[in-house]
DRENNU-840354 format. One line per 3 residues: number of its first residue (from 1); for each residue x, y, z of N, C-alpha, C. Coordinates in steps of 0.02 Angstrom, whole numbers, always signed. Example, Ala and Ser with C-alpha at 12.3 -4.5 7.8 and 13.67 -1.06 7.14 Angstrom:
residues 2
1 = +660:-284:+390:+615:-225:+390:+660:-165:+390 ~ +642:-112:+354:+684:-53:+357:+645:+2:+394;
end
This chain:
residues 91
1 = -8033:-1637:+5217:-8084:-1677:+5250:-8053:-1728:+5298 ~ -7993:-1749:+5281:-7960:-1799:+5322:-7916:-1766:+5375 ~ -7895:-1706:+5362:-7847:-1672:+5405:-7875:-1657:+5475;
4 = -7938:-1635:+5478:-7969:-1617:+5542:-7973:-1677:+5589 ~ -7999:-1735:+5568:-8000:-1792:+5614:-7931:-1815:+5634 ~ -7883:-1813:+5588:-7815:-1833:+5606:-7785:-1787:+5658;
7 = -7793:-1722:+5649:-7767:-1675:+5698:-7801:-1682:+5766 ~ -7866:-1695:+5765:-7902:-1699:+5828:-7880:-1760:+5869 ~ -7859:-1813:+5835:-7837:-1873:+5871:-7764:-1870:+5891;
10 = -7724:-1835:+5851:-7651:-1835:+5862:-7624:-1774:+5899 ~ -7661:-1720:+5900:-7634:-1658:+5929:-7671:-1637:+5991 ~ -7642:-1591:+6026:-7673:-1563:+6086:-7700:-1494:+6071;
13 = -7742:-1489:+6020:-7770:-1425:+6000:-7844:-1421:+6020 ~ -7865:-1361:+6037:-7936:-1350:+6051:-7974:-1353:+5985 ~ -8041:-1356:+5989:-8081:-1359:+5928:-8070:-1297:+5884;
16 = -8066:-1239:+5915:-8054:-1178:+5876:-7986:-1180:+5842 ~ -7936:-1204:+5876:-7870:-1209:+5846:-7870:-1260:+5789 ~ -7909:-1314:+5797:-7914:-1364:+5743:-7943:-1334:+5680;
19 = -7999:-1298:+5687:-8031:-1268:+5629:-7985:-1216:+5597 ~ -7952:-1176:+5638:-7907:-1124:+5611:-7848:-1156:+5575 ~ -7821:-1210:+5602:-7766:-1245:+5571:-7786:-1274:+5504;
22 = -7846:-1303:+5500:-7870:-1330:+5437:-7877:-1276:+5384 ~ -7904:-1220:+5404:-7910:-1164:+5356:-7841:-1141:+5335 ~ -7795:-1139:+5383:-7726:-1120:+5367:-7691:-1167:+5319;
25 = -7711:-1230:+5319:-7682:-1280:+5273:-7717:-1275:+5205 ~ -7782:-1264:+5205:-7820:-1262:+5143:-7797:-1204:+5099 ~ -7783:-1147:+5128:-7765:-1087:+5089:-7704:-1098:+5043;
28 = -7647:-1120:+5070:-7590:-1129:+5025:-7601:-1184:+4972 ~ -7638:-1236:+4990:-7652:-1289:+4942:-7694:-1261:+4884 ~ -7744:-1221:+4900:-7786:-1189:+4848:-7745:-1141:+4807;
31 = -7701:-1104:+4838:-7659:-1056:+4803:-7614:-1091:+4753 ~ -7583:-1146:+4773:-7540:-1184:+4728:-7581:-1214:+4671 ~ -7638:-1241:+4687:-7682:-1270:+4636:-7703:-1217:+4585;
34 = -7723:-1159:+4609:-7743:-1105:+4564:-7684:-1083:+4520 ~ -7625:-1080:+4549:-7566:-1062:+4511:-7552:-1111:+4455 ~ -7558:-1175:+4469:-7547:-1227:+4418:-7598:-1219:+4361;
37 = -7661:-1210:+4378:-7712:-1202:+4326:-7699:-1139:+4285 ~ -7679:-1085:+4318:-7665:-1022:+4284:-7605:-1029:+4236 ~ -7552:-1061:+4259:-7492:-1070:+4218:-7507:-1113:+4157;
40 = -7547:-1164:+4167:-7565:-1208:+4111:-7619:-1178:+4066 ~ -7643:-1120:+4083:-7697:-1086:+4046:-7760:-1129:+4040 ~ -7775:-1166:+4093:-7834:-1208:+4094:-7894:-1173:+4125;
43 = -7885:-1113:+4149:-7940:-1075:+4179:-7928:-1001:+4166 ~ -7981:-966:+4155:-7976:-894:+4145:-7995:-859:+4210 ~ -7966:-801:+4221:-7981:-764:+4281:-8055:-742:+4282;
46 = -8083:-730:+4224:-8153:-709:+4221:-8200:-765:+4245 ~ -8185:-827:+4227:-8227:-882:+4250:-8216:-897:+4324 ~ -8157:-881:+4350:-8143:-894:+4420:-8166:-837:+4466;
49 = -8183:-780:+4437:-8199:-720:+4477:-8255:-732:+4528 ~ -8311:-765:+4511:-8362:-775:+4563:-8337:-815:+4623 ~ -8294:-864:+4610:-8267:-905:+4665:-8217:-865:+4707;
52 = -8177:-823:+4673:-8130:-781:+4710:-8166:-731:+4754 ~ -8219:-701:+4727:-8258:-654:+4768:-8291:-689:+4827 ~ -8320:-748:+4814:-8350:-786:+4868:-8300:-805:+4922;
55 = -8240:-823:+4900:-8188:-840:+4949:-8166:-780:+4989 ~ -8160:-723:+4957:-8141:-662:+4993:-8194:-641:+5044 ~ -8257:-643:+5022:-8311:-625:+5068:-8315:-674:+5126;
58 = -8311:-739:+5109:-8314:-790:+5162:-8255:-785:+5210 ~ -8196:-772:+5184:-8138:-764:+5227:-8144:-703:+5273 ~ -8169:-649:+5245:-8179:-589:+5286:-8230:-601:+5341;
61 = -8287:-630:+5323:-8339:-643:+5373:-8315:-694:+5425 ~ -8280:-745:+5402:-8253:-795:+5448:-8205:-765:+5498 ~ -8162:-720:+5473:-8115:-687:+5518:-8149:-642:+5569;
64 = -8203:-609:+5548:-8239:-565:+5594:-8278:-605:+5646 ~ -8303:-663:+5625:-8345:-704:+5670:-8304:-753:+5713 ~ -8240:-761:+5697:-8198:-807:+5734:-8197:-788:+5808;
67 = -8209:-835:+5849:-8210:-823:+5922:-8278:-805:+5948 ~ -8325:-787:+5904:-8392:-769:+5925:-8442:-826:+5915 ~ -8425:-871:+5872:-8470:-927:+5856:-8453:-985:+5903;
70 = -8503:-1013:+5938:-8489:-1069:+5983:-8460:-1129:+5944 ~ -8417:-1167:+5977:-8385:-1225:+5946:-8436:-1276:+5921 ~ -8491:-1284:+5957:-8543:-1331:+5936:-8569:-1313:+5867;
73 = -8579:-1248:+5855:-8603:-1226:+5790:-8551:-1234:+5735 ~ -8487:-1226:+5752:-8435:-1239:+5703:-8436:-1311:+5681 ~ -8444:-1357:+5728:-8448:-1428:+5711:-8509:-1443:+5668;
76 = -8565:-1414:+5686:-8627:-1426:+5648:-8621:-1397:+5577 ~ -8593:-1337:+5571:-8584:-1308:+5505:-8536:-1349:+5462 ~ -8483:-1374:+5493:-8435:-1415:+5457:-8469:-1480:+5434;
79 = -8509:-1510:+5477:-8545:-1571:+5459:-8594:-1558:+5402 ~ -8629:-1502:+5405:-8675:-1484:+5351:-8638:-1473:+5285 ~ -8581:-1441:+5289:-8541:-1431:+5229:-8519:-1497:+5199;
82 = -8497:-1543:+5241:-8477:-1609:+5216:-8535:-1647:+5185 ~ -8593:-1643:+5217:-8653:-1676:+5190:-8671:-1646:+5123 ~ -8671:-1580:+5118:-8688:-1545:+5056:-8638:-1564:+5001;
85 = -8574:-1564:+5017:-8523:-1580:+4967:-8530:-1653:+4944 ~ -8545:-1698:+4990:-8554:-1768:+4972:-8616:-1778:+4928 ~ -8670:-1743:+4944:-8731:-1749:+4905:-8720:-1720:+4834;
88 = -8685:-1665:+4830:-8670:-1636:+4764:-8626:-1682:+4723 ~ -8581:-1716:+4756:-8536:-1762:+4722:-8575:-1822:+4694 ~ -8623:-1846:+4733:-8662:-1904:+4712:-8715:-1889:+4659;
91 = -8744:-1830:+4663:-8798:-1813:+4617:-8774:-1760:+4571;
end
């Protein structure tokens, strides 16, 4: 959540490159986090399966739609996601 604004102020990247870079950073962080939970046996693969499938489907669709979705819509979708995540966190 903090990485995108920092990159937009500090780097010379286009909006599409910013979003792609953020996704590229999120993936290894999630992978490491999942590995730690798995090693500590704090999560079972069966309980994580719906999230893994959702991530695979979302990643596939995102890759197919990359470059076809206008930048304005990417910003709006990102803002909606942040709003949704904040509301879920509060309630």
